[in-house]
N, C-alpha and C positions, 0 to 999 in steps of 0.2 A: 572641570572642563571635559575630562574624559567621559564622565557620566552624561553630560549634555550631548556630546557627539555620539555616544552609544545609543542614547534615546532617540536621536534624530535618525540614525541609521536603521534602527529597528522599525521606527514609524514609516520610513521610506520603503522598507522591504514589505511590510504589511500592506501599505497602500498599493504597491505594484502587484502584489498577490491578489488583492481584491479587484483591482482594475482588470487584470487578465481573466479572472473568473467571470466577471460581469459581461465581457464582450462575447457576443454570440458568434460561433464559427459558421461559415457558409458550408453547406453540404452540396457537392456536385455529383450528378449521376446521369446515366443515359438509360432510358427505358421505354416501354410501350404503354400507351394510354389504354386502360381497360374500361374507364368510366369517366364521363364528364357530366357534372350537374351545375347548371346555371340557375341562380336564384332569381327567377322572374324575368320578364322581358327587359325592363330598364334597370336590372340589377348591376351593382358595382362590384360584385364578387362572384366567384365560381370555385368549385372544388373539382379537382381531377385526381383520380386514382391511377397511379403509374406503377407498373411492375418493373422494378430495378433489374436491369440485365445482369449486373454483377452478382447480386445476392439472391435474386429471384423473389424478394419480398415486396409486397405492395406498399406504396407510400402515398398517403393522402396529402395533397398539396393545395393550399388556398391561393388562388390567382386574383390579384386586385388591379393589375395594370390594364388600361383601356385598350391598348393595341392587341394584347392577347385575348381579351374578352371579345373584341370585334372579330378576331379570327375564329373563336369558338362559335359565335353567332352566325357568321358567314360560311361555316363549315370548311374553312381552310385548314383548321386543325380538328381532327375527328378521332373517335375511338379507333385504335389499331395503328395510329401513327407512332413512329419512333421519335422521341423528343430528347433534347438535352435540357436538363433542369439544374438550377442552382437555387437553393432556398436557405432560409435561416429560421430557427425555431423561436417564436415570440408568443408569449401567453399560451403556451401549450399547442400552438398551431404551427404547421410548416408553411411559412409565407414565401411565395416565389419571388425571386429577384431576377431570374432569367428562365424563360420557358419558350423554347424554339424547336422547330423540326430539325432533325439532324441533316436532312438532305436539302435544307433551305426552304423558304416559304414562297 
């Protein structure tokens, strides 16, 4: 009985450890856009290079949401704008979950 309970306990601890390492953490920062690249006219993706105000390092962020892509195309978000960004790393890319001007749009 004790061996069965011990085995179940160890299995539960291992499962929790694997589940927590599999979850991607969201990274939040504020920075200035240094470069925007839209992939074609009817593209469904764009990449933005943003210089993080905190660390000063450039971060390459992939943008997929239609609202932000429309703002790039309409020049409502342009290079030099300060933005607030939240992204998660998936398949080696920083995919945005939030990409907005700090002063509002």
